[in-house]
All heavy atoms as TSV, in Angstrom:
chain	resi	resn	atom	element	x	y	z
A	1	MET	N	N	14.909	-29.919	1.517
A	1	MET	CA	C	14.116	-31.049	1.913
A	1	MET	C	C	15.009	-32.307	2.015
A	1	MET	O	O	15.928	-32.459	1.229
A	1	MET	CB	C	13.067	-31.319	0.846
A	1	MET	CG	C	12.138	-32.417	1.232
A	1	MET	SD	S	10.766	-32.482	0.085
A	1	MET	CE	C	10.488	-34.164	0.099
A	2	LYS	N	N	14.701	-33.134	3.003
A	2	LYS	CA	C	15.477	-34.323	3.235
A	2	LYS	C	C	15.172	-35.351	2.085
A	2	LYS	O	O	14.082	-35.441	1.624
A	2	LYS	CB	C	15.155	-35.023	4.503
A	2	LYS	CG	C	15.744	-34.376	5.729
A	2	LYS	CD	C	15.466	-35.223	6.904
A	2	LYS	CE	C	16.141	-34.735	8.125
A	2	LYS	NZ	N	15.899	-35.508	9.324
A	3	ARG	N	N	16.223	-36.102	1.749
A	3	ARG	CA	C	16.033	-37.198	0.803
A	3	ARG	C	C	15.720	-38.465	1.612
A	3	ARG	O	O	16.259	-38.708	2.655
A	3	ARG	CB	C	17.320	-37.436	-0.029
A	3	ARG	CG	C	17.586	-36.205	-0.876
A	3	ARG	CD	C	18.639	-36.469	-1.831
A	3	ARG	NE	N	18.132	-37.447	-2.818
A	3	ARG	CZ	C	18.783	-37.743	-3.913
A	3	ARG	NH1	N	19.919	-37.190	-4.205
A	3	ARG	NH2	N	18.298	-38.643	-4.715
A	4	ARG	N	N	14.765	-39.179	1.114
A	4	ARG	CA	C	14.331	-40.450	1.807
A	4	ARG	C	C	14.551	-41.570	0.854
A	4	ARG	O	O	14.157	-41.550	-0.303
A	4	ARG	CB	C	12.867	-40.293	2.225
A	4	ARG	CG	C	12.352	-41.438	3.008
A	4	ARG	CD	C	11.901	-40.890	4.354
A	4	ARG	NE	N	11.297	-41.904	5.140
A	4	ARG	CZ	C	11.749	-42.245	6.305
A	4	ARG	NH1	N	12.810	-41.627	6.779
A	4	ARG	NH2	N	11.176	-43.207	6.987
A	5	PHE	N	N	15.133	-42.665	1.345
A	5	PHE	CA	C	15.423	-43.854	0.566
A	5	PHE	C	C	14.765	-45.116	1.141
A	5	PHE	O	O	14.665	-45.190	2.373
A	5	PHE	CB	C	16.954	-44.085	0.521
A	5	PHE	CG	C	17.750	-42.948	-0.138
A	5	PHE	CD1	C	18.355	-41.966	0.669
A	5	PHE	CD2	C	17.848	-42.898	-1.502
A	5	PHE	CE1	C	19.048	-40.960	0.134
A	5	PHE	CE2	C	18.545	-41.821	-2.077
A	5	PHE	CZ	C	19.176	-40.892	-1.264
A	6	SER	N	N	14.376	-46.000	0.253
A	6	SER	CA	C	13.911	-47.301	0.699
A	6	SER	C	C	14.858	-48.341	0.189
A	6	SER	O	O	15.396	-48.191	-0.915
A	6	SER	CB	C	12.536	-47.615	0.080
A	6	SER	OG	O	11.539	-46.798	0.618
A	7	ILE	N	N	15.142	-49.356	0.956
A	7	ILE	CA	C	16.016	-50.402	0.591
A	7	ILE	C	C	15.162	-51.712	0.436
A	7	ILE	O	O	14.512	-52.134	1.378
A	7	ILE	CB	C	17.147	-50.615	1.562
A	7	ILE	CG1	C	18.024	-49.373	1.614
A	7	ILE	CG2	C	18.011	-51.885	1.226
A	7	ILE	CD1	C	19.218	-49.432	2.468
A	8	TRP	N	N	15.199	-52.261	-0.804
A	8	TRP	CA	C	14.444	-53.460	-1.099
A	8	TRP	C	C	15.430	-54.588	-1.269
A	8	TRP	O	O	16.474	-54.424	-1.929
A	8	TRP	CB	C	13.642	-53.248	-2.390
A	8	TRP	CG	C	12.540	-52.285	-2.210
A	8	TRP	CD1	C	12.598	-50.899	-2.208
A	8	TRP	CD2	C	11.122	-52.643	-2.012
A	8	TRP	NE1	N	11.344	-50.389	-2.031
A	8	TRP	CE2	C	10.433	-51.379	-1.916
A	8	TRP	CE3	C	10.434	-53.806	-1.941
A	8	TRP	CZ2	C	9.075	-51.356	-1.699
A	8	TRP	CZ3	C	9.035	-53.758	-1.750
A	8	TRP	CH2	C	8.373	-52.544	-1.635
A	9	VAL	N	N	15.079	-55.738	-0.758
A	9	VAL	CA	C	15.981	-56.955	-0.828
A	9	VAL	C	C	15.171	-58.191	-1.252
A	9	VAL	O	O	13.911	-58.204	-1.112
A	9	VAL	CB	C	16.683	-57.217	0.524
A	9	VAL	CG1	C	17.586	-56.108	0.882
A	9	VAL	CG2	C	15.718	-57.524	1.607
A	10	ARG	N	N	15.908	-59.143	-1.767
A	10	ARG	CA	C	15.321	-60.455	-2.052
A	10	ARG	C	C	16.291	-61.484	-1.394
A	10	ARG	O	O	17.428	-61.546	-1.708
A	10	ARG	CB	C	15.255	-60.718	-3.536
A	10	ARG	CG	C	14.641	-62.103	-3.856
A	10	ARG	CD	C	14.500	-62.289	-5.340
A	10	ARG	NE	N	13.536	-61.353	-5.849
A	10	ARG	CZ	C	13.394	-61.135	-7.148
A	10	ARG	NH1	N	14.097	-61.706	-8.025
A	10	ARG	NH2	N	12.451	-60.230	-7.508
A	11	GLU	N	N	15.701	-62.266	-0.480
A	11	GLU	CA	C	16.499	-63.265	0.232
A	11	GLU	C	C	16.705	-64.528	-0.680
A	11	GLU	O	O	15.915	-64.753	-1.568
A	11	GLU	CB	C	15.816	-63.680	1.534
A	11	GLU	CG	C	15.910	-62.586	2.547
A	11	GLU	CD	C	15.473	-63.088	3.940
A	11	GLU	OE1	O	16.301	-63.580	4.655
A	11	GLU	OE2	O	14.261	-62.957	4.239
A	12	VAL	N	N	17.687	-65.263	-0.319
A	12	VAL	CA	C	17.989	-66.523	-1.035
A	12	VAL	C	C	16.742	-67.466	-0.874
A	12	VAL	O	O	16.226	-67.614	0.215
A	12	VAL	CB	C	19.254	-67.191	-0.465
A	12	VAL	CG1	C	19.385	-68.574	-0.989
A	12	VAL	CG2	C	20.432	-66.349	-0.769
A	13	GLY	N	N	16.312	-68.013	-1.957
A	13	GLY	CA	C	15.179	-68.933	-1.949
A	13	GLY	C	C	13.808	-68.267	-2.017
A	13	GLY	O	O	12.803	-68.968	-2.055
A	14	SER	N	N	13.762	-66.971	-2.080
A	14	SER	CA	C	12.497	-66.254	-2.163
A	14	SER	C	C	12.206	-65.836	-3.601
A	14	SER	O	O	13.122	-65.686	-4.378
A	14	SER	CB	C	12.581	-64.999	-1.237
A	14	SER	OG	O	11.352	-64.293	-1.355
A	15	ASP	N	N	10.961	-65.632	-3.888
A	15	ASP	CA	C	10.606	-65.197	-5.225
A	15	ASP	C	C	9.944	-63.836	-5.276
A	15	ASP	O	O	9.375	-63.423	-6.273
A	15	ASP	CB	C	9.690	-66.217	-5.866
A	15	ASP	CG	C	8.372	-66.352	-5.119
A	15	ASP	OD1	O	8.296	-65.882	-3.958
A	15	ASP	OD2	O	7.437	-66.951	-5.659
A	16	HIS	N	N	10.083	-63.083	-4.177
A	16	HIS	CA	C	9.511	-61.710	-4.160
A	16	HIS	C	C	10.453	-60.759	-3.333
A	16	HIS	O	O	11.244	-61.234	-2.525
A	16	HIS	CB	C	8.100	-61.707	-3.558
A	16	HIS	CG	C	8.031	-62.164	-2.153
A	16	HIS	ND1	N	8.029	-63.498	-1.817
A	16	HIS	CD2	C	8.015	-61.517	-0.969
A	16	HIS	CE1	C	7.990	-63.622	-0.467
A	16	HIS	NE2	N	7.985	-62.438	0.056
A	17	ASP	N	N	10.288	-59.464	-3.601
A	17	ASP	CA	C	11.145	-58.459	-2.938
A	17	ASP	C	C	10.404	-57.974	-1.710
A	17	ASP	O	O	9.179	-57.900	-1.678
A	17	ASP	CB	C	11.349	-57.271	-3.843
A	17	ASP	CG	C	12.191	-57.699	-5.081
A	17	ASP	OD1	O	12.822	-58.708	-5.044
A	17	ASP	OD2	O	12.144	-56.922	-6.072
A	18	VAL	N	N	11.168	-57.572	-0.676
A	18	VAL	CA	C	10.640	-57.077	0.581
A	18	VAL	C	C	11.339	-55.738	0.904
A	18	VAL	O	O	12.545	-55.624	0.760
A	18	VAL	CB	C	10.886	-58.056	1.726
A	18	VAL	CG1	C	10.415	-57.530	3.049
A	18	VAL	CG2	C	10.234	-59.395	1.431
A	19	GLU	N	N	10.547	-54.727	1.305
A	19	GLU	CA	C	11.180	-53.489	1.727
A	19	GLU	C	C	11.763	-53.717	3.108
A	19	GLU	O	O	11.032	-53.940	4.062
A	19	GLU	CB	C	10.131	-52.366	1.763
A	19	GLU	CG	C	10.738	-51.039	2.120
A	19	GLU	CD	C	9.742	-49.870	2.188
A	19	GLU	OE1	O	8.530	-50.135	2.193
A	19	GLU	OE2	O	10.167	-48.744	2.154
A	20	LEU	N	N	13.070	-53.665	3.237
A	20	LEU	CA	C	13.701	-53.916	4.496
A	20	LEU	C	C	13.707	-52.706	5.441
A	20	LEU	O	O	13.474	-52.822	6.590
A	20	LEU	CB	C	15.136	-54.333	4.205
A	20	LEU	CG	C	16.025	-54.845	5.353
A	20	LEU	CD1	C	15.369	-56.108	5.898
A	20	LEU	CD2	C	17.425	-55.154	4.885
A	21	MET	N	N	13.949	-51.493	4.888
A	21	MET	CA	C	13.977	-50.324	5.691
A	21	MET	C	C	13.879	-49.074	4.901
A	21	MET	O	O	13.996	-49.111	3.672
A	21	MET	CB	C	15.314	-50.260	6.515
A	21	MET	CG	C	16.505	-50.086	5.680
A	21	MET	SD	S	18.051	-50.040	6.579
A	21	MET	CE	C	18.276	-51.768	6.944
A	22	GLN	N	N	13.636	-47.987	5.590
A	22	GLN	CA	C	13.651	-46.623	4.982
A	22	GLN	C	C	14.631	-45.785	5.768
A	22	GLN	O	O	14.749	-45.958	7.003
A	22	GLN	CB	C	12.283	-45.984	5.044
A	22	GLN	CG	C	11.305	-46.639	4.184
A	22	GLN	CD	C	9.951	-45.876	4.154
A	22	GLN	OE1	O	9.814	-44.875	4.890
A	22	GLN	NE2	N	9.010	-46.381	3.368
A	23	LEU	N	N	15.406	-44.958	5.080
A	23	LEU	CA	C	16.340	-44.096	5.777
A	23	LEU	C	C	16.477	-42.714	5.150
A	23	LEU	O	O	16.156	-42.564	4.013
A	23	LEU	CB	C	17.755	-44.730	5.895
A	23	LEU	CG	C	18.294	-45.615	4.799
A	23	LEU	CD1	C	19.487	-44.988	4.218
A	23	LEU	CD2	C	18.697	-46.872	5.460
A	24	ASP	N	N	16.930	-41.784	5.965
A	24	ASP	CA	C	17.062	-40.414	5.511
A	24	ASP	C	C	18.482	-40.062	5.076
A	24	ASP	O	O	18.663	-39.079	4.366
A	24	ASP	CB	C	16.678	-39.438	6.661
A	24	ASP	CG	C	15.193	-39.503	7.002
A	24	ASP	OD1	O	14.370	-39.785	6.080
A	24	ASP	OD2	O	14.856	-39.335	8.205
A	25	GLY	N	N	19.433	-40.858	5.443
A	25	GLY	CA	C	20.845	-40.522	5.150
A	25	GLY	C	C	21.309	-41.275	3.892
A	25	GLY	O	O	20.552	-41.800	3.066
A	26	ASP	N	N	22.639	-41.338	3.798
A	26	ASP	CA	C	23.294	-41.975	2.688
A	26	ASP	C	C	23.116	-43.481	2.766
A	26	ASP	O	O	23.501	-44.139	3.757
A	26	ASP	CB	C	24.808	-41.650	2.753
A	26	ASP	CG	C	25.558	-42.194	1.614
A	26	ASP	OD1	O	24.945	-42.529	0.542
A	26	ASP	OD2	O	26.764	-42.403	1.753
A	27	PRO	N	N	22.540	-44.184	1.741
A	27	PRO	CA	C	22.316	-45.608	1.789
A	27	PRO	C	C	23.522	-46.454	1.480
A	27	PRO	O	O	23.439	-47.654	1.655
A	27	PRO	CB	C	21.168	-45.778	0.762
A	27	PRO	CG	C	21.435	-44.695	-0.231
A	27	PRO	CD	C	21.925	-43.544	0.573
A	28	ALA	N	N	24.576	-45.881	0.983
A	28	ALA	CA	C	25.748	-46.674	0.568
A	28	ALA	C	C	26.317	-47.571	1.672
A	28	ALA	O	O	26.594	-48.734	1.429
A	28	ALA	CB	C	26.829	-45.740	-0.031
A	29	PRO	N	N	26.572	-47.065	2.908
A	29	PRO	CA	C	27.116	-47.943	3.918
A	29	PRO	C	C	26.170	-49.112	4.277
A	29	PRO	O	O	26.635	-50.256	4.522
A	29	PRO	CB	C	27.359	-47.082	5.144
A	29	PRO	CG	C	27.213	-45.684	4.686
A	29	PRO	CD	C	26.462	-45.705	3.366
A	30	VAL	N	N	24.869	-48.866	4.264
A	30	VAL	CA	C	23.910	-49.870	4.575
A	30	VAL	C	C	23.867	-50.957	3.519
A	30	VAL	O	O	23.886	-52.141	3.776
A	30	VAL	CB	C	22.514	-49.254	4.746
A	30	VAL	CG1	C	21.472	-50.329	5.030
A	30	VAL	CG2	C	22.514	-48.223	5.919
A	31	VAL	N	N	23.945	-50.509	2.229
A	31	VAL	CA	C	23.968	-51.465	1.130
A	31	VAL	C	C	25.198	-52.347	1.151
A	31	VAL	O	O	25.176	-53.559	0.952
A	31	VAL	CB	C	23.818	-50.723	-0.229
A	31	VAL	CG1	C	24.068	-51.638	-1.405
A	31	VAL	CG2	C	22.450	-50.080	-0.324
A	32	LYS	N	N	26.369	-51.690	1.501
A	32	LYS	CA	C	27.586	-52.450	1.591
A	32	LYS	C	C	27.484	-53.523	2.681
A	32	LYS	O	O	27.957	-54.659	2.523
A	32	LYS	CB	C	28.742	-51.483	1.881
A	32	LYS	CG	C	30.109	-52.118	1.892
A	32	LYS	CD	C	31.217	-51.091	2.113
A	32	LYS	CE	C	32.524	-51.768	2.187
A	32	LYS	NZ	N	33.592	-50.790	2.428
A	33	ALA	N	N	26.914	-53.175	3.825
A	33	ALA	CA	C	26.747	-54.120	4.935
A	33	ALA	C	C	25.781	-55.255	4.547
A	33	ALA	O	O	25.998	-56.411	4.932
A	33	ALA	CB	C	26.243	-53.434	6.152
A	34	LEU	N	N	24.730	-54.946	3.765
A	34	LEU	CA	C	23.762	-55.985	3.361
A	34	LEU	C	C	24.435	-56.971	2.375
A	34	LEU	O	O	24.154	-58.168	2.409
A	34	LEU	CB	C	22.567	-55.385	2.692
A	34	LEU	CG	C	21.625	-54.593	3.679
A	34	LEU	CD1	C	20.546	-53.865	2.913
A	34	LEU	CD2	C	21.044	-55.522	4.679
A	35	HIS	N	N	25.332	-56.446	1.494
A	35	HIS	CA	C	26.022	-57.382	0.610
A	35	HIS	C	C	27.002	-58.272	1.429
A	35	HIS	O	O	27.323	-59.359	0.895
A	35	HIS	CB	C	26.778	-56.575	-0.461
A	35	HIS	CG	C	25.922	-56.071	-1.500
A	35	HIS	ND1	N	25.252	-56.917	-2.424
A	35	HIS	CD2	C	25.590	-54.798	-1.892
A	35	HIS	CE1	C	24.534	-56.184	-3.250
A	35	HIS	NE2	N	24.726	-54.908	-3.020
A	36	ALA	N	N	27.475	-57.825	2.533
A	36	ALA	CA	C	28.427	-58.619	3.324
A	36	ALA	C	C	27.744	-59.695	4.181
A	36	ALA	O	O	28.398	-60.653	4.619
A	36	ALA	CB	C	29.208	-57.687	4.251
A	37	LYS	N	N	26.442	-59.603	4.409
A	37	LYS	CA	C	25.735	-60.600	5.217
A	37	LYS	C	C	25.729	-61.941	4.444
A	37	LYS	O	O	25.510	-61.976	3.259
A	37	LYS	CB	C	24.318	-60.158	5.498
A	37	LYS	CG	C	24.194	-59.107	6.545
A	37	LYS	CD	C	22.812	-59.126	7.128
A	37	LYS	CE	C	22.803	-58.262	8.368
A	37	LYS	NZ	N	23.155	-58.937	9.512
A	38	SER	N	N	25.960	-62.971	5.190
A	38	SER	CA	C	25.920	-64.325	4.568
A	38	SER	C	C	25.274	-65.342	5.520
A	38	SER	O	O	25.135	-65.093	6.716
A	38	SER	CB	C	27.363	-64.772	4.234
A	38	SER	OG	O	28.115	-64.926	5.423
A	39	ILE	N	N	24.879	-66.430	4.949
A	39	ILE	CA	C	24.334	-67.568	5.738
A	39	ILE	C	C	25.127	-68.810	5.514
A	39	ILE	O	O	25.810	-68.949	4.428
A	39	ILE	CB	C	22.809	-67.828	5.463
A	39	ILE	CG1	C	22.633	-68.097	3.951
A	39	ILE	CG2	C	21.973	-66.668	5.905
A	39	ILE	CD1	C	21.199	-68.438	3.587
A	40	THR	N	N	25.157	-69.728	6.463
A	40	THR	CA	C	25.942	-70.936	6.357
A	40	THR	C	C	24.996	-72.063	6.020
A	40	THR	O	O	23.959	-72.261	6.689
A	40	THR	CB	C	26.690	-71.228	7.663
A	40	THR	OG1	O	27.534	-70.125	7.981
A	40	THR	CG2	C	27.532	-72.495	7.539
A	41	ILE	N	N	25.374	-72.833	4.958
A	41	ILE	CA	C	24.556	-73.959	4.515
A	41	ILE	C	C	25.348	-75.224	4.824
A	41	ILE	O	O	26.518	-75.337	4.462
A	41	ILE	CB	C	24.252	-73.898	3.010
A	41	ILE	CG1	C	23.582	-72.524	2.659
A	41	ILE	CG2	C	23.448	-75.085	2.553
A	41	ILE	CD1	C	22.195	-72.405	3.193
A	42	GLN	N	N	24.678	-76.173	5.468
A	42	GLN	CA	C	25.304	-77.535	5.679
A	42	GLN	C	C	24.846	-78.436	4.633
A	42	GLN	O	O	23.646	-78.621	4.346
A	42	GLN	CB	C	24.897	-78.059	7.042
A	42	GLN	CG	C	25.447	-77.297	8.209
A	42	GLN	CD	C	25.064	-77.970	9.539
A	42	GLN	OE1	O	24.332	-78.868	9.582
A	42	GLN	NE2	N	25.649	-77.443	10.595
A	43	LYS	N	N	25.814	-79.071	3.942
A	43	LYS	CA	C	25.450	-79.917	2.794
A	43	LYS	C	C	25.337	-81.373	3.176
A	43	LYS	O	O	24.827	-82.212	2.485
A	43	LYS	CB	C	26.534	-79.857	1.783
A	43	LYS	CG	C	26.607	-78.463	1.127
A	43	LYS	CD	C	27.571	-78.395	0.024
A	43	LYS	CE	C	27.601	-77.041	-0.615
A	43	LYS	NZ	N	28.609	-76.910	-1.653
A	44	SER	N	N	25.751	-81.730	4.451
A	44	SER	CA	C	25.581	-83.099	4.914
A	44	SER	C	C	24.633	-83.138	6.068
A	44	SER	O	O	24.852	-82.490	7.096
A	44	SER	CB	C	26.947	-83.651	5.343
A	44	SER	OG	O	26.824	-84.936	5.921
A	45	ILE	N	N	23.589	-83.979	5.966
A	45	ILE	CA	C	22.670	-84.049	7.085
A	45	ILE	C	C	23.098	-85.131	8.119
A	45	ILE	O	O	22.606	-85.162	9.216
A	45	ILE	CB	C	21.232	-84.348	6.609
A	45	ILE	CG1	C	21.184	-85.597	5.847
A	45	ILE	CG2	C	20.733	-83.197	5.748
A	45	ILE	CD1	C	19.743	-86.096	5.451
A	46	PHE	N	N	24.054	-85.984	7.739
A	46	PHE	CA	C	24.465	-87.036	8.617
A	46	PHE	C	C	25.654	-86.664	9.474
A	46	PHE	O	O	25.731	-87.076	10.629
A	46	PHE	CB	C	24.792	-88.305	7.798
A	46	PHE	CG	C	23.657	-88.802	7.007
A	46	PHE	CD1	C	23.631	-88.658	5.612
A	46	PHE	CD2	C	22.571	-89.363	7.602
A	46	PHE	CE1	C	22.551	-89.118	4.896
A	46	PHE	CE2	C	21.524	-89.790	6.908
A	46	PHE	CZ	C	21.495	-89.715	5.550
A	47	GLU	N	N	26.582	-85.780	8.967
A	47	GLU	CA	C	27.684	-85.313	9.769
A	47	GLU	C	C	27.551	-83.795	9.852
A	47	GLU	O	O	27.823	-83.062	8.899
A	47	GLU	CB	C	29.000	-85.692	9.076
A	47	GLU	CG	C	29.119	-87.253	8.991
A	47	GLU	CD	C	30.414	-87.574	8.223
A	47	GLU	OE1	O	31.424	-86.891	8.435
A	47	GLU	OE2	O	30.414	-88.500	7.417
A	48	ALA	N	N	27.159	-83.318	11.023
A	48	ALA	CA	C	26.806	-81.900	11.161
A	48	ALA	C	C	27.951	-80.962	10.960
A	48	ALA	O	O	27.754	-79.856	10.456
A	48	ALA	CB	C	26.191	-81.667	12.562
A	49	GLY	N	N	29.173	-81.338	11.269
A	49	GLY	CA	C	30.299	-80.466	11.112
A	49	GLY	C	C	30.990	-80.461	9.764
A	49	GLY	O	O	31.936	-79.772	9.548
A	50	LYS	N	N	30.473	-81.276	8.888
A	50	LYS	CA	C	31.152	-81.469	7.553
A	50	LYS	C	C	30.524	-80.659	6.473
A	50	LYS	O	O	29.309	-80.398	6.497
A	50	LYS	CB	C	31.077	-82.956	7.176
A	50	LYS	CG	C	31.746	-83.874	8.135
A	50	LYS	CD	C	33.252	-83.676	8.167
A	50	LYS	CE	C	33.888	-84.704	9.161
A	50	LYS	NZ	N	35.268	-84.610	9.217
A	51	ARG	N	N	31.309	-80.187	5.534
A	51	ARG	CA	C	30.907	-79.603	4.267
A	51	ARG	C	C	29.943	-78.435	4.486
A	51	ARG	O	O	28.842	-78.470	4.032
A	51	ARG	CB	C	30.339	-80.642	3.374
A	51	ARG	CG	C	31.395	-81.672	2.973
A	51	ARG	CD	C	30.991	-82.766	2.096
A	51	ARG	NE	N	29.719	-82.752	1.541
A	51	ARG	CZ	C	29.304	-83.687	0.674
A	51	ARG	NH1	N	30.081	-84.670	0.373
A	51	ARG	NH2	N	28.094	-83.649	0.144
A	52	LYS	N	N	30.396	-77.427	5.089
A	52	LYS	CA	C	29.656	-76.202	5.245
A	52	LYS	C	C	30.101	-75.191	4.134
A	52	LYS	O	O	31.255	-75.172	3.807
A	52	LYS	CB	C	29.855	-75.567	6.592
A	52	LYS	CG	C	29.303	-76.356	7.754
A	52	LYS	CD	C	29.526	-75.662	9.048
A	52	LYS	CE	C	29.054	-76.459	10.218
A	52	LYS	NZ	N	29.228	-75.799	11.476
A	53	SER	N	N	29.211	-74.375	3.718
A	53	SER	CA	C	29.551	-73.349	2.773
A	53	SER	C	C	28.761	-72.065	3.100
A	53	SER	O	O	27.630	-72.117	3.596
A	53	SER	CB	C	29.289	-73.750	1.314
A	53	SER	OG	O	27.945	-73.990	1.153
A	54	LYS	N	N	29.377	-70.916	2.832
A	54	LYS	CA	C	28.695	-69.620	3.063
A	54	LYS	C	C	28.267	-69.049	1.722
A	54	LYS	O	O	28.997	-69.081	0.777
A	54	LYS	CB	C	29.643	-68.673	3.745
A	54	LYS	CG	C	29.870	-68.962	5.195
A	54	LYS	CD	C	30.653	-67.804	5.829
A	54	LYS	CE	C	30.694	-68.050	7.337
A	54	LYS	NZ	N	31.312	-66.877	8.001
A	55	ILE	N	N	26.997	-68.554	1.753
A	55	ILE	CA	C	26.467	-67.936	0.550
A	55	ILE	C	C	25.900	-66.593	0.975
A	55	ILE	O	O	25.538	-66.390	2.135
A	55	ILE	CB	C	25.380	-68.792	-0.122
A	55	ILE	CG1	C	24.222	-69.056	0.822
A	55	ILE	CG2	C	25.970	-70.068	-0.628
A	55	ILE	CD1	C	23.028	-69.729	0.187
A	56	PRO	N	N	25.808	-65.625	0.080
A	56	PRO	CA	C	25.181	-64.330	0.424
A	56	PRO	C	C	23.731	-64.511	0.818
A	56	PRO	O	O	22.973	-65.291	0.246
A	56	PRO	CB	C	25.317	-63.501	-0.887
A	56	PRO	CG	C	26.233	-64.222	-1.723
A	56	PRO	CD	C	26.309	-65.684	-1.308
A	57	ARG	N	N	23.321	-63.735	1.826
A	57	ARG	CA	C	21.956	-63.804	2.341
A	57	ARG	C	C	20.951	-63.220	1.347
A	57	ARG	O	O	19.830	-63.716	1.145
A	57	ARG	CB	C	21.827	-63.149	3.664
A	57	ARG	CG	C	20.443	-63.201	4.236
A	57	ARG	CD	C	20.375	-62.599	5.617
A	57	ARG	NE	N	19.016	-62.748	6.084
A	57	ARG	CZ	C	18.681	-63.016	7.268
A	57	ARG	NH1	N	19.598	-63.147	8.202
A	57	ARG	NH2	N	17.404	-63.124	7.628
A	58	TYR	N	N	21.342	-62.109	0.739
A	58	TYR	CA	C	20.436	-61.396	-0.212
A	58	TYR	C	C	20.961	-61.544	-1.636
A	58	TYR	O	O	22.099	-61.260	-1.922
A	58	TYR	CB	C	20.314	-59.898	0.160
A	58	TYR	CG	C	19.870	-59.706	1.582
A	58	TYR	CD1	C	20.712	-59.181	2.541
A	58	TYR	CD2	C	18.595	-60.044	1.931
A	58	TYR	CE1	C	20.239	-59.022	3.867
A	58	TYR	CE2	C	18.111	-59.858	3.233
A	58	TYR	CZ	C	18.970	-59.362	4.157
A	58	TYR	OH	O	18.520	-59.166	5.489
A	59	THR	N	N	20.115	-61.942	-2.544
A	59	THR	CA	C	20.462	-62.128	-3.901
A	59	THR	C	C	20.271	-60.793	-4.709
A	59	THR	O	O	20.853	-60.638	-5.790
A	59	THR	CB	C	19.692	-63.197	-4.650
A	59	THR	OG1	O	18.292	-62.925	-4.525
A	59	THR	CG2	C	19.958	-64.514	-3.977
A	60	PHE	N	N	19.516	-59.918	-4.131
A	60	PHE	CA	C	19.155	-58.666	-4.819
A	60	PHE	C	C	18.984	-57.566	-3.817
A	60	PHE	O	O	18.216	-57.720	-2.827
A	60	PHE	CB	C	17.847	-58.935	-5.617
A	60	PHE	CG	C	17.303	-57.780	-6.302
A	60	PHE	CD1	C	17.888	-57.337	-7.496
A	60	PHE	CD2	C	16.162	-57.112	-5.811
A	60	PHE	CE1	C	17.334	-56.262	-8.198
A	60	PHE	CE2	C	15.687	-56.036	-6.558
A	60	PHE	CZ	C	16.230	-55.627	-7.752
A	61	VAL	N	N	19.654	-56.454	-4.004
A	61	VAL	CA	C	19.497	-55.264	-3.097
A	61	VAL	C	C	19.297	-54.054	-4.009
A	61	VAL	O	O	20.087	-53.824	-4.905
A	61	VAL	CB	C	20.780	-55.036	-2.238
A	61	VAL	CG1	C	20.602	-53.778	-1.378
A	61	VAL	CG2	C	21.056	-56.225	-1.329
A	62	ARG	N	N	18.180	-53.338	-3.796
A	62	ARG	CA	C	17.834	-52.183	-4.591
A	62	ARG	C	C	17.575	-50.991	-3.705
A	62	ARG	O	O	16.895	-51.143	-2.670
A	62	ARG	CB	C	16.621	-52.529	-5.468
A	62	ARG	CG	C	16.180	-51.399	-6.371
A	62	ARG	CD	C	15.061	-51.826	-7.256
A	62	ARG	NE	N	13.909	-52.323	-6.527
A	62	ARG	CZ	C	12.740	-51.698	-6.503
A	62	ARG	NH1	N	12.511	-50.633	-7.261
A	62	ARG	NH2	N	11.736	-52.127	-5.779
A	63	VAL	N	N	17.971	-49.833	-4.152
A	63	VAL	CA	C	17.709	-48.579	-3.426
A	63	VAL	C	C	16.769	-47.752	-4.239
A	63	VAL	O	O	16.954	-47.504	-5.401
A	63	VAL	CB	C	19.029	-47.801	-3.163
A	63	VAL	CG1	C	18.694	-46.517	-2.463
A	63	VAL	CG2	C	19.949	-48.612	-2.331
A	64	ALA	N	N	15.625	-47.335	-3.591
A	64	ALA	CA	C	14.645	-46.500	-4.283
A	64	ALA	C	C	14.636	-45.125	-3.599
A	64	ALA	O	O	14.642	-45.045	-2.382
A	64	ALA	CB	C	13.290	-47.150	-4.179
A	65	ASP	N	N	14.622	-44.101	-4.404
A	65	ASP	CA	C	14.589	-42.721	-3.909
A	65	ASP	C	C	13.081	-42.318	-3.708
A	65	ASP	O	O	12.311	-42.247	-4.642
A	65	ASP	CB	C	15.246	-41.781	-4.865
A	65	ASP	CG	C	15.458	-40.373	-4.323
A	65	ASP	OD1	O	14.963	-40.116	-3.186
A	65	ASP	OD2	O	16.059	-39.542	-5.062
A	66	ASN	N	N	12.716	-42.042	-2.444
A	66	ASN	CA	C	11.312	-41.706	-2.180
A	66	ASN	C	C	11.081	-40.215	-2.068
A	66	ASN	O	O	10.016	-39.746	-1.662
A	66	ASN	CB	C	10.897	-42.352	-0.833
A	66	ASN	CG	C	10.812	-43.831	-0.921
A	66	ASN	OD1	O	10.755	-44.376	-1.989
A	66	ASN	ND2	N	10.876	-44.504	0.164
A	67	SER	N	N	12.107	-39.399	-2.379
A	67	SER	CA	C	11.955	-37.931	-2.245
A	67	SER	C	C	11.008	-37.464	-3.342
A	67	SER	O	O	10.980	-37.929	-4.459
A	67	SER	CB	C	13.325	-37.262	-2.482
A	67	SER	OG	O	14.245	-37.716	-1.529
A	68	SER	N	N	10.269	-36.458	-2.919
A	68	SER	CA	C	9.321	-35.849	-3.926
A	68	SER	C	C	10.066	-34.764	-4.698
A	68	SER	O	O	11.077	-34.234	-4.235
A	68	SER	CB	C	8.074	-35.241	-3.240
A	68	SER	OG	O	8.491	-34.190	-2.410
A	69	GLY	N	N	9.589	-34.413	-5.843
A	69	GLY	CA	C	10.265	-33.451	-6.711
A	69	GLY	C	C	9.936	-32.041	-6.394
A	69	GLY	O	O	10.014	-31.206	-7.324
A	70	ASP	N	N	9.551	-31.701	-5.200
A	70	ASP	CA	C	9.141	-30.294	-4.891
A	70	ASP	C	C	10.292	-29.333	-4.937
A	70	ASP	O	O	11.357	-29.532	-4.494
A	70	ASP	CB	C	8.520	-30.225	-3.486
A	70	ASP	CG	C	7.252	-31.024	-3.460
A	70	ASP	OD1	O	6.548	-31.210	-4.517
A	70	ASP	OD2	O	6.831	-31.456	-2.348
């Protein structure tokens, strides 16, 4: 029987988890890519090109195994 996985994430600034996707294969490459995603935050509202910083997009990534024990 195939193994089925769900990937749950929590975005920056959110207070709840969201199921991002379900997959049948190995979740490790997908989790690695999700940890690499980032967003750019501008700290100055008056000078648009000044003081930018990158932070991770997801603060929490969890993999759940949905396979039944048959």
